[in-house]
C-alpha positions, 0 to 999 in steps of 0.5 A, spaced: 500 500 500 502 506 498 498 512 502 500 519 502 498 525 505 495 530 499 494 537 502 489 542 499 490 548 496 490 554 502 484 558 503 487 563 508 492 562 514 489 555 516 490 551 510 495 547 507 499 548 501 500 544 495 507 544 492 508 549 486 511 544 481 504 541 479 497 540 481 498 533 481 504 533 485 503 531 493 508 532 498 507 525 500 501 523 504 501 517 500 497 512 496 496 505 493 495 504 486 495 499 480 502 501 479 507 496 480 510 498 486 504 501 490 502 495 493 508 494 497 505 496 503 500 491 504 503 484 505 502 478 509 498 472 509 490 472 508 489 466 512 485 465 518 491 463 522 494 469 521 488 474 522 487 470 529 494 471 531 494 478 529 488 479 534 491 476 539 498 479 538 499 486 541 505 491 541 509 491 548 512 497 551 519 498 551 522 499 558 522 506 561 529 507 562 534 508 556 538 502 555 546 504 557 548 502 550 543 507 547 545 513 552 550 516 547 544 517 542 540 520 546 545 525 549 546 528 542 546 535 541 544 537 534 548 542 530 543 546 527 545 550 521 541 554 515 539 550 510 537 554 504 529 555 506 528 561 509 526 560 516 528 553 517 534 550 520 537 543 519 541 538 523 543 531 522 543 526 528 545 518 529 541 512 530 543 505 531 543 501 525 541 495 529 537 496 535 539 489 537 546 491 536 547 498 537 555 498 536 554 495 529 554 501 526 549 508 525 544 511 520 544 518 519 537 522 520 536 528 517 532 533 521 529 540 520 525 545 524 522 552 524 522 555 531 515 557 534 514 564 532 509 566 538 506 570 541 504 565 547 508 560 551 512 555 547 509 548 547 515 544 545 516 541 538 511 538 534 513 532 529 510 531 523 510 526 518 506 526 511 505 518 510 508 514 505 512 510 507 517 513 503 514 521 503 520 526 505 517 529 512 523 534 511 520 536 504 513 536 507 514 541 513 519 546 509 514 546 503 507 545 507 506 544 514 511 549 517 508 555 513 501 552 512 499 549 518 494 554 522 498 560 525 496 559 532 499 552 532 506 555 529 506 560 534 506 555 539 510 549 537 517 548 533 515 545 527 519 539 526 520 533 521 525 527 521 526 523 514 525 516 516 531 512 515 532 510 508 528 516 506 530 522 502 535 525 506 536 520 511 541 515 507 536 514 502 534 507 499 536 507 491 534 502 486 533 504 479 535 510 475 530 514 471 530 510 464 529 504 468 524 507 472 520 509 466 520 502 464 518 499 470 512 504 471 509 502 464 509 495 465 503 491 464 499 490 471 493 487 468 497 481 464 492 477 459 497 471 458 503 467 460 508 472 457 505 478 460 505 475 467 512 473 466 514 480 464 511 483 470 514 478 475 521 480 471 519 487 473 518 485 480 525 481 480 529 487 477 526 492 481 528 488 488 535 486 485 536 493 484 534 495 491 538 489 494 544 491 490 545 498 493 545 498 501 543 490 503 545 492 510 540 498 511 535 494 507 534 490 513 533 495 518 528 500 515 522 498 519 516 502 522 518 499 529 526 502 528 523 508 525 519 509 531 525 508 536 528 513 532 523 518 533 524 517 541 531 519 540 529 525 536 524 527 542 530 527 546 535 531 542 530 536 542 529 536 549 522 534 549 519 530 555 514 527 551 513 527 543 507 531 540 506 528 533 501 529 527 501 523 522 497 522 516 496 516 512 502 511 513 504 516 519 498 514 523 502 507 523 508 510 525 505 514 530 501 509 533 507 504 533 511 510 537 505 510 542 505 503 543 513 502 544 513 509 549 506 510 552 509 514 557 512 519 552 506 520 548 504 527 548 499 530 544 498 525 538 494 526 532 493 520 527 489 522 521 487 517 515 488 511 520 491 505 518 489 498 522 496 495 524 492 488 526 490 486 519 495 482 514 497 485 508 492 481 503 486 483 507 489 490 507 490 490 500 483 488 499 480 493 503 484 499 500 481 496 493 474 497 496 476 504 498 478 506 491 472 503 489 468 508 494 472 514 492 471 512 484 463 512 485 463 519 488 467 521 483 463 518 478 456 521 481 460 528 481 462 527 473 456 525 470 453 532 473 457 536 469 457 537 461 465 536 460 464 529 463 467 524 458 465 518 461 457 519 461 452 523 461 447 526 466 444 520 470 449 515 468 450 510 474 456 509 477 457 502 474 456 504 467 461 510 468 466 504 471 465 500 465 466 506 460 473 507 464 475 500 463 473 500 456 478 506 455 483 502 459 483 496 455 484 500 449 490 503 452 492 496 453 492 495 446 494 501 443 498 506 448 496 514 446 502 519 445 503 524 450 508 529 447 513 527 452 520 529 450 523 522 451 517 519 447 513 516 452 506 514 451 500 513 455 499 506 457 494 502 461 498 502 467 500 509 467 493 511 466 490 507 471 496 511 476 493 517 474 486 516 475 488 513 482 492 519 484 486 524 483 482 520 487 486 522 493 483 529 493 476 531 490 480 538 488 483 534 483 477 531 479 476 537 475 483 536 472 482 528 471 476 530 467 480 534 463 485 529 462 481 524 461 477 528 455 484 529 452 486 522 452 479 519 450 477 524 445 483 527 442 488 522 443 493 526 447 495 522 454 499 528 456 494 530 462 494 523 465 501 522 464 502 529 468 498 526 474 502 519 474 508 523 474 506 527 480 504 520 483 511 517 482 515 524 484 518 524 477 521 530 475 521 533 468 528 531 467 526 524 468 529 523 475 525 520 480 525 521 488 527 515 492 519 515 494 517 509 491 524 505 493 523 507 500 516 505 500 517 498 498 523 497 502 519 499 509 513 495 507 516 489 504 520 489 511 514 490 515 509 485 513 510 478 509 508 478 502 501 478 500 502 473 495 507 468 494 506 466 487 502 468 480 497 463 481 495 465 488 494 472 485 490 469 479 485 465 485 484 471 488 482 476 482 475 474 483 475 477 490 479 483 488 474 485 482 468 484 486 471 489 491 473 494 485 470 492 478 475 498 476 481 497 479 481 490 483 485 486 477 491 491 477 491 492 485 491 484 486 497 483 481 500 489 484 500 486 491 505 481 488 511 485 488 514 483 495 514 476 493 521 477 490 524 482 495 531 480 497 530 481 505 525 477 509 520 481 513 521 482 520 514 484 522 507 481 523 500 484 524 499 486 531 494 490 535 497 496 538 494 498 545 498 503 548 496 502 555 497 508 559 498 513 554 495 520 554 489 521 549 490 520 542 486 523 537 484 518 531 481 521 525 477 518 519 474 520 513 468 516 511 470 516 503 477 516 504 480 512 498 487 510 501 485 508 508 478 506 509 474 509 514 473 502 518 481 502 519 480 509 523 475 505 527 479 499 528 485 503 530 481 507 535 478 501 538 485 498 539 488 504 542 486 504 550 486 512 550 483 513 543 478 519 541 475 517 534 474 524 530 470 522 524 470 527 517 464 525 513 466 527 506 471 525 500 478 525 500 484 522 503 485 525 511 482 531 514 486 536 517 487 542 513 482 540 508 477 545 508 473 542 514 473 548 520 470 543 524 475 538 524 481 544 524 478 547 530 477 540 534 484 538 532 487 545 534 484 545 541 487 538 542 494 541 540 494 548 543 490 546 550 490 539 550 483 538 550 481 532 546 474 531 542 469 527 545 469 520 542 465 519 536 465 526 534 463 527 527 464 533 522 462 535 515 
């Protein structure tokens, strides 16, 4: 699964800002798509025994006392310096590569902060993570949260981010170069015969081998559990007694894991667009597939009410809109269309599917999607959908990619065992996935195969997180969230002993800073005054 925060354009001082590079670019709140790598986040067996084990297993808190072997890490004094972004400082701290063997080497973590501006008493640091895994928290805070979070929050908190190990500026995992990634992203993820299935498997193997060749030791130590332990080192070096944290999408898993490991050090935690850590990967993939179908139906209902909808006229049922889109995908599978790309790339079925799914994250992108579909379907010009797809993959105009997709696979394939071990297992699961989403199910099922070829065995398993003894934790769910279905928020809130569930009745991925004054007021009150919402509060 690839889940990422998609900030809406700011409307006043309380909004969050999009990255200016293009409308499709998302700073890293994260999503799962039919593109090859996306489903890496959902791995694991779907068997009854695995699900039962997850229901029984719970994350155990670490001892409160800091182990002597880690004292040097906790005692670091970061050397803050300017880093070319007005108002921000940057620093680097170290964490043990392997917490079981702290003397075996270090990993260097990149930090950034923007100090509280005042007025009002400083409340400490507010660590922010936009999701992923693989999204750059440093980039997110510098481009969005540090300048776009509500002014009253930025006045009282130092806005802080750390890129998790293996991500962006923190010893990034690298796998393929730009041309190799271009080939990878075009690979057919809805194979129609044995030759195409073999091509998909080859693509997964090539990707995995590329990742394993660059940093084999690091690849074994980029789990969410280790990243959460790194956050406690960051908390200590910042001088905070407790960790205050806003995590979106995958960031909710990171934040919940921190609370489970260090419940006594969990301060004000907001988990927005929550994940359910108790589910095995295949189940996660299946439920996320259904989430994208829910989001697509909302888009379809909106589309047919508009004169420029290329998928149907007024009154066309969502099922028919979906059939029309699938027919377009099948046409692309037979004959990709030109895009005007300088490198000659054409719009394939896989790239078009990625572009459509990318637009499901934010209803503000629906107009752009309608325009992109219109030009592709009626004018044989795939440039608009290619822009959406490139934004999702964080591909620059010069053909280079960020390490987002590499880190995404590295973390997800380590956190849980592979969803499927063989192509035959995927084929048997296709009816279930296509029932969950007639539009996206087939591609998302095949996309769940990639961790089967990962060069490092998974170290994590599904488990509950209870965080007994933690202060109140706010868990936020959006009723029609495509990437983190609403039931996941309810599930996580049911596991965390001190959770308060806050519901946004609406579309899009995550809720804070996306236009609901009710959501924003509620979360701001919690962050600024420590006043959590009543459990079950609903906003629209």
